[in-house]
Every structure is written in C-alpha cells, then in structure tokens.
C-alpha positions as CSV (number, residue, x, y, z in Angstrom):
1,M,0.0,0.0,0.0
2,S,1.3,3.4,-0.9
3,T,0.5,6.7,0.7
4,R,0.5,10.0,-1.2
5,W,0.8,13.3,0.6
6,R,0.4,16.8,-0.8
7,I,2.6,19.4,0.9
8,T,2.8,23.2,0.4
9,L,6.2,24.9,0.8
10,H,6.4,28.5,2.1
11,T,9.8,30.2,2.2
12,K,10.5,33.1,4.5
13,Q,13.0,34.5,2.0
14,R,14.1,34.1,-1.6
15,I,15.9,30.8,-2.3
16,S,18.4,29.7,-5.0
17,L,19.1,26.1,-5.6
18,G,22.1,25.8,-7.8
19,T,22.2,23.2,-10.6
20,G,25.9,22.6,-10.1
21,S,27.1,24.0,-13.5
22,E,29.0,27.0,-12.2
23,K,30.8,29.0,-14.8
24,A,32.6,32.3,-14.4
25,F,31.1,32.9,-10.9
26,L,27.6,32.4,-12.4
27,T,25.5,29.5,-10.8
28,R,22.3,28.8,-12.5
29,S,19.3,27.9,-10.3
30,H,16.5,25.4,-10.6
31,P,13.1,27.0,-11.3
32,Y,11.7,24.5,-8.7
33,V,12.7,22.8,-5.5
34,P,14.2,19.4,-6.3
35,G,12.6,16.3,-4.6
36,S,15.9,15.5,-2.9
37,V,15.7,18.9,-1.1
38,V,12.1,18.3,-0.1
39,R,13.1,14.9,1.3
40,G,16.1,16.3,3.2
41,A,14.1,19.1,4.7
42,L,11.3,16.8,5.9
43,A,13.8,14.3,7.3
44,A,15.6,17.1,9.2
45,A,12.3,18.3,10.6
46,W,11.5,14.7,11.7
47,V,14.8,14.3,13.6
48,R,14.6,17.9,15.0
49,E,11.1,17.2,16.4
50,G,12.4,14.2,18.3
51,G,11.6,11.5,15.7
52,E,13.9,8.4,15.8
53,R,15.7,7.0,12.8
54,N,13.8,3.8,13.0
55,A,12.1,1.5,10.5
56,D,9.4,4.2,9.8
57,F,12.1,6.8,9.1
58,Q,13.8,4.4,6.7
59,N,10.5,3.5,4.9
60,I,9.5,7.1,4.4
61,F,12.8,8.9,3.7
62,E,15.0,6.1,2.3
63,G,12.3,4.0,0.6
64,G,9.9,6.8,-0.5
65,R,9.8,8.9,-3.6
66,F,9.7,12.6,-3.4
67,S,8.7,14.7,-6.4
68,H,9.9,18.1,-7.2
69,A,8.0,21.1,-5.7
70,F,6.9,23.4,-8.5
71,P,5.8,27.0,-8.2
72,E,2.0,27.6,-8.1
73,G,0.5,27.7,-11.5
74,V,3.2,25.5,-13.2
75,A,1.9,22.6,-15.4
76,V,4.2,19.6,-15.9
77,Q,4.2,18.2,-19.4
78,S,6.1,15.4,-21.0
79,Q,9.0,16.4,-23.3
80,S,7.2,14.8,-26.2
81,V,4.5,17.4,-25.9
82,V,7.0,20.3,-26.1
C-alpha cells in the first residue's frame, strides 16, 4: 500500500538552488525545489522534532519517492508534448 501526501512549501526569503554547473562565478538555479531537497528538509524536521531514525524513518525517507515542488500555476508536461 502506498500513501500520497500533498505538501505546500512556504519560504521566508528568496531561495536559490544551484544546478551545479557554475561558470565564471555564475551559478544557474533550478526553477523549482528538487525532490531531494524536499526529502532532506522533511527528514531534518522529523529528527529535530524528536523522531527516531527507526524503520518508519527508513520506509519514508529512504524508501519513499519525493517529487519536485513546482511553483504555483506551473503545469508539468512530458517532453514529447513540447
């Protein structure tokens, strides 16, 4: 059985998540929050709030799938459509 959660992210300040292709002191940024960042933030909150790194933690954060968080109003299309 799988569980699907919908979460909403709110930032308190502007964020820039580099794509790793720095060139001449210019780092490009993702136009979305990558799923790995979402997973890391939720795992950190779990531990910070006293959650243990037990089987539940492993099932959720190591066995689960975290999709990218896109800005409001963005529609995801397959590349074949574009």
